[in-house]
N, C-alpha and C positions, 0 to 999 in steps of 0.2 A: 675721171683721170685718162690723160692721155697716154695712148701706147703708140710707140714706133713701129709701124709694120713690119721692119726689116727683123726688129726685137722677137717680135710675136713668132715669125718664121723661124729661127733661128733657136727662140726655145722649144719650139715645136719638134725642131730636128732632134735637138738635144733629149728631149723627152722620149722619142722614139730609140734613140741609142742606147737607153738605159734599160729597155725591155731584150734589147738583144745580147746573148752571151759574149764573153770575152775568152777565147781558148788560149790566148796566148799566155804563158807564164815566165815567169823569171827563176832560173835555176843555174847550177856550174859556175862558179866564179871563176872568171877569167884572168889570163896572166897581166890585164890592165888593172886588176884591184892592187897595186904596189904598196898599199898601206898595208893590207892585209888584217883589216880590221872584220872581217866575216870569220875569220878562223879562230873556233873558240880554244882552239888547242895552243895559240899564242900566247907568248906573254903579254902584261898589259902593255897597251902602246904608249909610247912618250907623247911628250905633249908637240912636237913638231908632226907626228903622225896623226893625233886628232883633228887638230886646228884645221888645217886646209880642207876637210872633210864638210864642213859647213859651209864651205864656198860653193862646193859642187851639189850641195843639198842630197837630199836621199834620192836613191835611183840614178846617182851620177857615175857608178860602175858599171862598166860594161858587161854583161852576164849574156848567157844563150838562151835560146829559143826552145820552147819544150811544145809539144804539140797532144798533150796530156794533163790533167789538173794536177800539179805536182809542187813541192814546197822546196825552197830553199835552205832549210834548217834541219830538219828531222832526219832526210835521210842516211846520213852518217852518224847519227847520233846513237849510241849504245843504249842508252835509256830507253829509247821508244824504237826497238828496230822493227818493228810493225806497223808503224806509223800510216805509211804510203799504203800498205796493204786496204788500211782500214778506209782510206779515202778511193779505193778502186784504182790507182793510178800508180804507175813505175816512173822512177826517175831516169833524165836522158844522160847521166854521166856516162863520158866517153862519145858520146854521138857529136859530130860535127856541129860545130855553132853554125846558127842560122843568119847566113848574111841576106836574106829578101827583103824585099820592100818593107811587107808586113811584119815582121818580125825583129828586124834589128832594132838598138835601143837609138840611135839616131839616124836622124836621115838621111846625113852623108854616109853611113856606117863607118866601117873600118879605112875609108879611104885609099882603098887598093894594099892596105897593110901600113900606110903610113902612121894613122894614129896609134897603132900599137907600138911601132917601131919608136915613135918619138918617146912613148910612154916608159918606153924599157929604159930609155935613156935620159930621163928626168923631166921631160916636158909632158905635161897634160893640159888637155884644153877641152872645155866646154861650152857651148854656145846657144843662146836661145834667142829665138824670134817670137815676139808675143803680140799680138794684135789685140787691140781693145775695141770695141763700141759699146759705149755709156752713155745714160744723161738720167735727167731728171725729170720724171713724169709728170709729178705734180710736187707744189710747195719749192721750198729751198729759195736760192736767189734767182735762178734764170732757169726756164722749164725748156731745156734743149737737150739733143742727142750731140755726141761728138765720135769722132775717130781718131785714135792714135795708134802709135806702134813703138817698140822697143826692141832694140838689137843687144844683148849682153854677153860679152864676153870675158870669159874666167882661164885665166892661165895660171898655172902652179907649176915652179922649176925646184927641182932637187939638185943642190950644190953637189952634192956627191957623187951622183950619177953623170953630172955633168963633168965631172973629173976637176971639181974645184977643190973645196972642203967637207968634211964631214960635218953634219947636222946640222945646216942650212938650207931654209925653203925660200922663197920670192913667190909672193900672191898678189896678182893684180887682175882688176877689174874696169874693164871698159866699156862704156855704154853710149847708146845712139838713142837719141830719143826724137820722133815724128810726129805732125799732128797736134791734135788738142787734148783734152782732159778736163773731166767733169769736176777737180776739186774745188775751183770756188763756185760753181752752180751749184752745189749741192750745201756743203757746210764746212767754212774754210778752216773750222778748229776740229774738224773731224774729217781729216782727209780720205774722200771716198776711193781712191786710186792709189795704193803705196808704192805702186811701179813708177809714177810720175814723180815721186818727191825727190829724185835724183834725175839727172843732176840739178836741174831746177824746176820749181812747179810749172812757170808759163814761161818759157823762153827755148822756142824749138823753131827748126831744128836745132838738136845739140850734138855735140860729143865732147865727152871728156873723159878721162883716167881718173874714176872716184875713190878708187881703192890701190894703195902700191905698197906693199908691206912686207916688211923681213923679219924672219923669227929664227932663232937660234938655238937649238935644243942646250939646254944645261946639264941634262940628266936628273935621274929620278923624278919624272914627269915636270920639269920645269922647263920653262922656254923665255928667253927676252925677245921682245919683240918691238919694232920701231917703224915708224912711216906713216905716210898717207891712209886714214881711215874711214870707210863709210859705213856709219851706225849701221843701216839695213843689213851689210854683209857681217859686221861685227857680231848684231843680234845673231845672228845664224851659227857663229861658233857655240854659243851654248846652245841655240834650239835649232839645231839643221834642219829640222822638218817643220819648220813655220810656215817654209814658202817664199818669203821675199815679196808677198804681193804677187806671183807668180803662178802658183800652185793652191795655195790655200785661201785664207780669207782676202779681200781687197781693200776694204779700211782699216788705215793704221790704226785705229781706236780697237778695234777687234783684236788685237795681237800685242802693240807697246802703249804702255802709260806715255802720254805725251808731255807730262810736266817734266820730262827730262829738260825742255825749254826752261829757261836759257841756259842751263848750266852744260848740255851737252848739243854740241851742233851736229848736223847731219854729216858733214863732211870735214874733217879736221887732222892737224897733224898730232902726233902723238907718240909715247914710249913706256914702256912697262914690262912686268913679269906675269906671266900665264901659268897656272899649275894644271894640269889635266891627270885624269887617273883612269881607271878601265873603261869605266860607264861614260865619261865625256869630262869636260873642262868644270874643275872643282872649285878655282879660287883665280882672281885676276886683281891686278893693281895697276893703273893706267895714270900717266900724267900728261894732261893733251891742251892744247891751245883751245880757248873757248871760243874762236873765230871762225864763222861757217865760210868755206873757201873751196866753193864748185868748181869754179874756173881757172882759179889760180894757184900756184905752189903753196903761197902761203909764207915763204922760208924767209923773204927780207924782214919779216916784221913778227916772224914767231915769238910766242908768248909777250910779246911787248904791251898787251893789253890785259896782262893777267894769265891765270890758268888753272886748272881744273883736274880735281883728283879725284879719280874714278875706283870703287873697291867694289868687288861682289863675291861672296861666297857661297858655295852650293854644296848641298848635302843630299846623297842618292838614298832612297828608301826601298822597300819590295814588301808589300802586306799581300798574302794571299798569293805569294809567287808573281803577283804584278807590280812591276817597275814604278818609281816616280820619285819626284826631287821638288827639294825646297829651296829657294835662292833669296838672300837677303842682298841688296845691295845699296849704296850711296854715291852722291856727287858732292862734292861743294867747291866752290869757285871764287876766288878773288878779286874779280873784275869787277870796276865801278859800274851799275847799272842804274837805269832808272827806277825810281821808287812810286810805287803806285799809289802808297800811302800819301793822300792831300796834306797829312798834317806837316809834311816836311817840306810842303812848298811854300815859295815865299812870291810877294810880288813887288817890283820896283816900277816907280813912276813914269820912267823911261821907256825902259826894255819889257815892261809888261811883267807876266808872270814867269817866275822861274822853276822849274820841274825839280822837285826833288833828286836827291843823289843817295844810293846805298851801294856800301862796298861788301859784297859777298852773296851768296848765294846757295839754297841746298836743297837735294833731293833724297828721300828715303824711299825705299820698293822692297816689294816681296813679289816673288812670282812662284806658284805653287804648280805642278803638273803630276797628274797619276792617270796609269793605265787602268782602265776598267774592264777591258776584257782584252784577250788575245788569243787567237788561234793557236791551239799548242803544235799543230804541225807548220803553218806558214806564220811566222813571227810578224809579219809585215801586216797583215790582217788585225787591225786593232781598234779601240775605241779609247780615246784619252779625254779628261776634263782637264784645264787650264784656268789660271785664273791669275791675274797681276792686279796690284794695286800700289798707287804711287801718292807719298804726298811731300809737298812741296812749299817752299817760302811763299807766304800768299802777296807780299809786298814787291815780287820781282817775277815772278811767275803767271801765267794767264790762267792755270788750273792750279788749284790749292789742293784738291783730291781726285784722283780718277781709279776705275775698277773696271776690270774687263773679267768676264766670266764666259766659256765657249766649251762646247764639245763637237770633238771632231771624229772622223772614222775613215778608216782605208780599207778596202774590200769588205764592208757588210754585208752586200751581196757575193755570196761564194762562187755565183757564175760570172762577177764583174769584179775578180780581185785588186784591182787597181786602181777602181774608182775611187775617189775620195770626195767626203762630203762635211760640212761644218753648220754649227748656229750659234752664234754669239749675242749678246747682251753688253752693252757698255755704256757708264754713267760718268761723266766729267763735272766736277762741280767747279765753275769760273769762281777766280778769287772774287772776293768780296770788294776788295779795293779796288779793283778794276772795272767793276760794274758801278762804284758809285763816280769813276770819270767818265763813264760814257753817257752823252745826254738823254735825258727820260725820253725825247722823242724815238730815239731809237732803242734802246733798250736791252742791255746783255742777260741773258738766263743761261742756267747752266742745260749741258746739252745730254743728251741721253738717245741711246736706240738701238738695234739689232740688225742683224746681219744672216741670211743663209746663201748657201753656196752647192752646188754639185758641180765636180770636176769627173769628166767620163774620159774614159781613156778609147781614144778612136784607133789608135795602135800605139806600140810602144814611144815612137818619138812624138805624138802629135795627142794632145789632152784639148778639149772643148768645154768650157764652164760657164754654167749660167749662174747670175749672182742677182740677190736683191737686197736692197738697203731700205730700212726707214730711221730716219734720223731727224729728230727734236733739235733744232737748228740753234745757236747761240742767239741769233736775232730773236728779240720776243715777238714782233710783228710779224716773221715769216711763217708760214704753214708748215707742218711736217713734210720733209722731204722724204719722198720716194725715188729710189732711186734703182734702176735696172741697167743689167751691164750683161756682155758676153766678151769672153777672154779666148783667144785660141793660142795655143804656144806650140809652137815646132823645136824641137830638141835637135839643134845641128849637129 
């Protein structure tokens, strides 16, 4: 197996860093936590308070720096007054916020007070610059390594704080992609790099606004929303910590059931109602245009080719004091699609073979998540299990069934409480009807694979990740793809 020398060096550096203790801790919620989601004394948040958090991901709220091992949750908890004493540390409540380069949460810090000032007046920003060096060491379609980078800019505007109207929130995500990626080199039907699924898989450099959404609070946890949606971002509304390919797993199949294709495009226009509760989003009903629109507005012909209805319902549970959730979701579209079943095809002596057409396609899915362990003093330190399963119409979807099983952990080592790691296994059952259409010389087969990553915090604004994937590709004649990658993320 060939290994690129640079990859070996970077993995060695990552291994060395894992042996070093990380002293910086997160404490003291700052005023820029305008959503007040970390205050256990608050009333249950409204839908418009919860949804934007998914776009900022976990850790997106500015916090202070602490020079001792301390936690964010138990210092003020009356039920555990001696928690810090048990850990031999004291909280830094009341201490000045650390803005040194080592401790601050973002590379640019508070920008001379402007970041805090804008947040107080209703405009919040989070940017990330992420570099990838990833490639196929053996097997797959092409054994090569590639470099690429992404610049992601997230903006949230609170209309009430802007002096406009109450209950409104504008959310925008602008993306810039440069360089290359290894998606088509490894396995096209199990994308090895989720971050490069948007704006397009292979069309760089490219800049696009992939998400531009307005939501309005209706009361009782309900919010109406409409606009341009990025499915990678929309998923983070339900599961804010999944990483979007920038923090956790890199392979899309390790996180999301890909048989949403063709009913749910990556970037689309839509509108609907979302219901949020105390612990997160509980239900959603959206109507969307099934056409993928990565670089155009799509407003000129919206719904001309049909529509898709997306519904989801989520129940939150608690077992042994550990939180979990179960979500059932489904989609149905009424667009006319190519029918993979050859029984619907016909032959004309002049025009030749006419592909069959079918109106309508569907998806049914389940997502379960359960916390397996959580530090009673630092709630961010935890281990959790996630499974996703999806069933789709085999006559129109390339995947008939998909299943993903993963375990992830944050702060498994108490000396490195913000490091993150995970391991996953996925299986994708390729549609039998699609397999029959492909010539026997090529031969399609079911996909399966696994992934392991370790995300090390160098400092709060810089994370370095090592990632390895093994994928049995969709092409039967190809050897198992071994994919190695390094990801360096800077929070701006």
